[in-house]
C-alpha positions as CSV (number, residue, x, y, z in Angstrom):
1,X,8.9,5.0,-55.0
2,X,7.4,6.2,-51.7
3,X,9.9,8.0,-49.5
4,X,11.1,6.3,-46.3
5,X,10.2,8.3,-43.2
6,X,13.0,9.9,-41.2
7,X,13.6,11.0,-37.6
8,X,11.1,10.0,-35.0
9,X,8.6,9.0,-37.6
10,X,11.1,6.4,-38.9
11,X,11.3,4.8,-35.4
12,X,7.5,4.6,-35.2
13,X,7.4,3.2,-38.7
14,X,9.9,0.5,-37.9
15,X,8.1,-0.4,-34.7
16,X,4.8,-0.7,-36.6
17,X,6.4,-2.9,-39.3
18,X,7.9,-5.2,-36.6
19,X,4.6,-5.5,-34.9
20,X,2.9,-6.5,-38.2
21,X,5.5,-9.2,-38.8
22,X,5.3,-10.5,-35.2
23,X,3.2,-13.6,-35.0
24,X,2.0,-12.8,-31.5
25,X,2.1,-9.1,-30.7
26,X,-0.5,-7.8,-33.1
27,X,-3.0,-10.7,-32.7
28,X,-2.7,-10.3,-28.9
29,X,-3.4,-6.6,-29.2
30,X,-6.4,-7.2,-31.3
31,X,-7.7,-10.0,-29.0
32,X,-7.1,-7.8,-25.9
33,X,-9.1,-5.0,-27.5
34,X,-11.9,-7.2,-28.5
35,X,-12.1,-9.0,-25.1
36,X,-12.0,-5.6,-23.3
37,X,-14.8,-4.2,-25.5
38,X,-17.0,-7.3,-24.9
39,X,-16.5,-7.2,-21.1
40,X,-17.0,-3.4,-21.0
41,X,-20.3,-3.8,-22.9
42,X,-21.5,-6.3,-20.4
43,X,-20.4,-4.2,-17.5
44,X,-22.1,-1.1,-19.0
45,X,-25.4,-3.1,-19.3
46,X,-25.2,-4.0,-15.7
47,X,-24.4,-0.4,-14.7
48,X,-27.4,0.8,-16.8
49,X,-29.7,-1.6,-15.1
50,X,-28.5,-0.4,-11.7
51,X,-29.0,3.2,-12.6
52,X,-32.3,2.8,-14.5
53,X,-34.7,3.1,-11.6
54,X,-33.2,6.4,-10.5
55,X,-32.8,7.6,-14.1
56,X,-36.5,7.2,-14.6
57,X,-37.4,9.0,-11.4
58,X,-38.4,12.6,-12.3
59,X,-37.5,13.9,-8.9
60,X,-33.8,13.0,-9.3
61,X,-32.0,15.5,-11.7
62,X,-29.1,14.4,-13.9
63,X,-26.7,16.6,-11.9
64,X,-27.5,14.4,-8.9
65,X,-27.2,11.1,-10.8
66,X,-24.0,12.1,-12.7
67,X,-21.5,11.3,-9.9
68,X,-23.0,7.8,-9.4
69,X,-22.9,7.1,-13.2
70,X,-19.3,8.3,-13.3
71,X,-18.3,6.0,-10.4
72,X,-19.9,3.0,-12.1
73,X,-18.3,3.9,-15.4
74,X,-14.9,4.1,-13.8
75,X,-15.3,0.7,-12.1
76,X,-16.6,-0.9,-15.3
77,X,-13.8,0.4,-17.5
78,X,-11.1,-0.6,-15.0
79,X,-12.5,-4.1,-14.6
80,X,-13.0,-4.6,-18.3
81,X,-9.4,-3.5,-19.2
82,X,-8.0,-5.4,-16.3
83,X,-9.7,-8.6,-17.4
84,X,-9.7,-8.2,-21.1
85,X,-5.9,-7.8,-21.3
86,X,-5.0,-11.2,-19.9
87,X,-7.9,-12.9,-21.7
88,X,-6.8,-11.4,-25.0
89,X,-3.2,-12.6,-24.4
90,X,-4.4,-16.1,-23.6
91,X,-6.5,-16.4,-26.7
92,X,-3.8,-15.1,-29.0
93,X,-1.3,-17.5,-27.4
94,X,-3.7,-20.4,-27.7
95,X,-4.1,-19.6,-31.5
96,X,-0.3,-19.4,-31.8
97,X,0.0,-22.9,-30.4
98,X,-2.9,-24.2,-32.5
99,X,-1.3,-22.9,-35.7
100,X,2.0,-24.6,-34.8
101,X,4.0,-21.3,-34.7
102,X,4.8,-21.8,-31.1
103,X,6.7,-25.0,-31.9
104,X,8.5,-23.3,-34.7
105,X,9.7,-20.5,-32.3
106,X,10.7,-23.1,-29.8
107,X,12.6,-25.1,-32.4
108,X,14.5,-21.9,-33.2
109,X,15.6,-21.7,-29.6
110,X,13.1,-19.1,-28.3
111,X,12.0,-19.7,-24.8
112,X,8.4,-19.1,-23.7
113,X,9.5,-16.2,-21.6
114,X,11.1,-14.5,-24.6
115,X,8.0,-15.2,-26.7
116,X,5.9,-13.5,-24.0
117,X,8.4,-10.6,-24.2
118,X,7.0,-9.9,-27.7
119,X,3.9,-8.5,-26.0
120,X,5.9,-5.7,-24.3
121,X,5.1,-2.9,-26.8
122,X,1.3,-3.0,-26.5
123,X,1.6,-4.0,-22.8
124,X,3.1,-0.6,-22.1
125,X,0.1,1.1,-23.8
126,X,-2.5,-1.0,-22.0
127,X,-0.7,-0.6,-18.8
128,X,-0.7,3.2,-19.2
129,X,-4.5,3.1,-19.9
130,X,-5.1,1.0,-16.8
131,X,-3.0,3.4,-14.7
132,X,-5.0,6.4,-15.9
133,X,-8.4,4.7,-15.4
134,X,-7.4,3.8,-11.8
135,X,-5.8,7.1,-11.0
136,X,-7.7,9.8,-12.8
137,X,-11.2,8.3,-12.6
138,X,-10.5,7.0,-9.1
139,X,-10.1,10.6,-7.8
140,X,-13.8,11.2,-8.3
141,X,-15.0,7.8,-7.0
142,X,-15.8,9.3,-3.5
143,X,-18.2,11.9,-5.0
144,X,-21.4,9.9,-4.5
145,X,-21.2,10.1,-0.7
146,X,-20.7,13.9,-0.9
147,X,-23.8,14.1,-3.1
148,X,-25.9,12.1,-0.7
149,X,-24.8,14.2,2.2
150,X,-25.9,17.3,0.3
151,X,-29.3,15.6,-0.4
152,X,-29.7,14.8,3.3
153,X,-28.9,18.4,4.3
154,X,-31.2,19.9,1.6
155,X,-34.1,17.6,2.5
156,X,-33.8,18.5,6.2
157,X,-33.5,22.2,5.5
158,X,-36.5,22.3,3.1
159,X,-38.9,20.5,5.4
160,X,-42.4,22.0,5.3
161,X,-45.1,21.1,7.9
162,X,-46.6,17.7,7.2
163,X,-44.4,17.0,4.1
164,X,-42.0,14.2,3.4
165,X,-38.7,14.2,1.4
166,X,-37.2,11.0,0.1
167,X,-33.5,10.6,0.0
168,X,-32.4,8.4,-3.0
169,X,-29.5,5.9,-2.8
170,X,-29.9,5.3,1.0
171,X,-33.6,4.4,1.1
172,X,-34.5,6.9,3.7
173,X,-37.2,9.6,4.1
174,X,-37.4,12.9,6.0
175,X,-40.7,13.1,7.9
176,X,-41.4,16.7,8.5
177,X,-43.3,17.7,11.8
178,X,-47.0,18.2,11.6
179,X,-48.5,21.8,11.6
180,X,-49.5,21.6,15.3
181,X,-45.9,20.8,16.2
182,X,-44.0,23.0,13.7
183,X,-41.2,23.6,16.2
184,X,-40.3,19.9,16.4
185,X,-37.3,18.8,14.4
186,X,-37.8,16.6,11.3
187,X,-36.9,12.9,11.6
188,X,-35.2,10.7,9.1
189,X,-36.8,7.3,8.8
190,X,-35.2,4.3,7.1
191,X,-34.3,0.6,7.4
192,X,-31.0,-0.7,8.4
193,X,-29.1,-2.7,5.7
194,X,-28.7,-5.7,7.9
195,X,-31.6,-7.2,9.9
196,X,-34.2,-4.9,8.5
197,X,-34.4,-2.8,11.7
198,X,-36.4,0.4,11.3
199,X,-34.7,3.5,12.6
200,X,-35.4,7.2,13.0
201,X,-32.8,9.9,13.5
202,X,-32.5,13.6,13.9
203,X,-29.6,13.8,11.4
204,X,-27.4,11.5,9.3
205,X,-24.2,11.5,7.4
206,X,-22.9,8.9,5.0
207,X,-19.3,7.9,4.2
208,X,-17.8,8.9,0.9
209,X,-18.3,5.5,-0.7
210,X,-21.8,5.0,0.8
211,X,-21.0,1.8,2.8
212,X,-21.6,3.5,6.2
213,X,-24.2,5.9,7.6
214,X,-23.8,7.7,10.9
215,X,-27.1,8.6,12.7
216,X,-27.4,11.3,15.4
217,X,-30.2,11.1,18.0
218,X,-31.3,7.6,16.7
219,X,-34.2,5.5,17.8
220,X,-34.5,1.9,16.9
221,X,-37.3,-0.6,16.9
222,X,-35.8,-4.1,17.6
223,X,-37.9,-7.3,17.2
224,X,-37.8,-9.6,20.2
225,X,-39.0,-12.8,18.6
226,X,-42.3,-12.7,20.5
227,X,-45.4,-11.9,18.5
228,X,-46.6,-8.3,18.6
229,X,-43.7,-7.2,20.9
230,X,-40.6,-5.1,20.2
231,X,-37.9,-3.1,22.1
232,X,-37.4,0.6,21.6
233,X,-33.8,1.8,21.9
234,X,-32.4,5.3,21.9
235,X,-28.7,6.2,21.2
236,X,-26.9,9.5,20.8
237,X,-24.8,8.3,17.9
238,X,-25.3,5.1,15.8
239,X,-23.1,3.8,13.0
240,X,-24.7,1.4,10.5
241,X,-22.4,-0.5,8.2
242,X,-23.1,-2.9,5.3
243,X,-24.6,-0.5,2.8
244,X,-23.8,-1.4,-0.8
245,X,-20.6,0.6,-1.7
246,X,-20.6,2.5,-5.0
247,X,-16.8,3.1,-5.3
248,X,-13.4,2.2,-4.0
249,X,-12.8,2.6,-0.3
250,X,-11.9,6.2,0.5
251,X,-8.8,5.3,2.5
252,X,-7.1,3.6,-0.4
253,X,-4.9,6.1,-2.3
254,X,-5.6,6.2,-6.1
255,X,-1.9,5.7,-6.9
256,X,-1.7,2.5,-4.8
257,X,-4.9,1.2,-6.4
258,X,-3.4,1.9,-9.9
259,X,-0.2,0.0,-9.0
260,X,-2.0,-3.0,-7.6
261,X,-4.5,-3.2,-10.5
262,X,-1.9,-2.8,-13.2
263,X,0.6,-5.2,-11.5
264,X,-2.1,-7.9,-11.0
265,X,-3.2,-7.7,-14.7
266,X,0.4,-7.8,-15.9
267,X,1.3,-10.7,-13.7
268,X,-1.8,-12.6,-14.7
269,X,-1.4,-12.0,-18.4
270,X,2.2,-12.9,-18.6
271,X,1.7,-16.1,-16.5
272,X,-1.3,-17.2,-18.6
273,X,0.6,-16.8,-21.9
274,X,3.7,-18.5,-20.6
275,X,1.8,-21.5,-19.2
276,X,-0.1,-21.9,-22.5
277,X,3.2,-21.8,-24.4
278,X,4.7,-24.4,-22.1
279,X,1.7,-26.6,-22.5
280,X,1.9,-26.5,-26.3
281,X,1.9,-30.3,-26.7
282,X,-1.7,-30.3,-25.3
283,X,-4.7,-29.1,-27.3
284,X,-6.3,-26.4,-25.1
285,X,-9.4,-24.9,-26.7
286,X,-10.4,-21.2,-26.7
287,X,-12.7,-21.6,-23.7
288,X,-10.0,-23.1,-21.6
289,X,-7.5,-20.5,-22.6
290,X,-10.0,-17.7,-21.8
291,X,-10.6,-19.3,-18.4
292,X,-6.9,-19.3,-17.7
293,X,-6.6,-15.7,-18.7
294,X,-9.7,-14.6,-16.7
295,X,-8.9,-16.5,-13.5
296,X,-6.1,-14.1,-12.4
297,X,-7.9,-10.8,-12.9
298,X,-11.1,-12.1,-11.3
299,X,-9.2,-13.4,-8.2
300,X,-7.4,-10.0,-8.0
301,X,-10.7,-8.1,-8.1
302,X,-12.2,-10.3,-5.4
303,X,-9.1,-9.9,-3.2
304,X,-8.9,-6.2,-3.8
305,X,-12.5,-5.6,-3.0
306,X,-12.3,-7.7,0.2
307,X,-9.3,-5.7,1.4
308,X,-10.9,-2.4,0.4
309,X,-14.0,-3.0,2.5
310,X,-11.8,-3.6,5.6
311,X,-9.4,-0.8,5.3
312,X,-9.6,1.4,8.4
313,X,-10.8,4.9,7.5
314,X,-8.4,6.6,9.9
315,X,-4.7,5.8,10.1
316,X,-4.8,2.7,7.8
317,X,-1.0,2.4,8.3
318,X,0.4,-1.1,7.8
319,X,-2.9,-2.4,6.6
320,X,-2.1,-1.0,3.1
321,X,0.8,-3.4,2.9
322,X,-1.7,-6.2,2.6
323,X,-2.5,-5.0,-0.9
324,X,0.8,-6.4,-2.0
325,X,-0.8,-9.8,-1.7
326,X,-3.2,-9.0,-4.6
327,X,-0.8,-9.7,-7.5
328,X,0.3,-13.0,-5.9
329,X,-3.3,-14.0,-5.5
330,X,-3.8,-13.4,-9.3
331,X,-0.7,-15.5,-10.0
332,X,-1.9,-18.4,-7.8
333,X,-5.4,-18.3,-9.5
334,X,-3.8,-18.6,-13.0
335,X,-1.8,-21.6,-11.9
336,X,-4.9,-23.2,-10.3
337,X,-7.0,-22.6,-13.4
338,X,-4.2,-23.9,-15.7
339,X,-4.0,-27.1,-13.6
340,X,-7.7,-27.6,-13.8
341,X,-7.8,-27.0,-17.6
342,X,-4.8,-29.3,-18.3
343,X,-6.3,-32.0,-16.1
344,X,-9.4,-32.2,-18.3
345,X,-9.4,-34.8,-21.1
346,X,-7.4,-33.5,-24.0
347,X,-9.4,-32.0,-26.9
348,X,-8.8,-33.9,-30.1
349,X,-9.7,-32.9,-33.6
350,X,-12.0,-35.2,-35.5
351,X,-10.1,-37.5,-37.7
352,X,-11.2,-38.6,-41.1
353,X,-13.0,-41.9,-41.4
């Protein structure tokens, strides 16, 4: 006979045996892993498409592209894990109801909340992974702005008479002075993200997340609406906002982001599973269950992004307290999605003739 493990190994052995016997915990873990893998695959395809034009540009070395790829990977992994977790729970709970095991548990006196509590062991693991992805990878999310600032400085310093130097990721170009005016400073030429206004500047600096660019000695060409007419403007310092951000807002601490993301996913997953258990007398298909599970994380991501883009870069102060509204937004979205799904005509199995 095989010997029974002892000490700490025995505790892990017993935990694994209980999980194998549990009608919900192991299926939910497998469903969460599968949903996360599928969402991550789709997110990585989108990130690859976004990086592909620069990856094929021979003038951009991998050392320059790597911080941008790492930022996109961090965001993709975080979003996939945050969404796949509740979706997996919802699908596993829906199958538990379909098989009739949810009614059996209820007949034995087990409440939906206690059934959801069966998910605690692997919830701790997934929560730890989500915290690490938001904290560890989030520390390097501001690197793209630093790389672009270095590219701006290098392009300006290496200007040769009559040459041009393109700056990737901000769609701007250094125009070097002609040979007959070699003492003139180079000018950065680009197009504003909003309105398509053409600008030139003596120098530029971007924010860490690439959503803002500060121009020094800027000149703008503003259209007037009249044909063949325009207005020339000169300003000492100009700040352009609205560039596409690559990462989280630099003023949001990684620990706060990890807490918000993990809490939102946990709230959404638990609420979705509990709602599906309470609605066990209705037949909700897998698509409906997945919609209920995904509604909370998607609402949380939208709310989180909207707040991040508006956080003041200096002295955010009480503004950070608004991020406490993200988990409630996820909870409300779950209830709204569940109400819509249960309001649909009930799915019935085809009866025999």
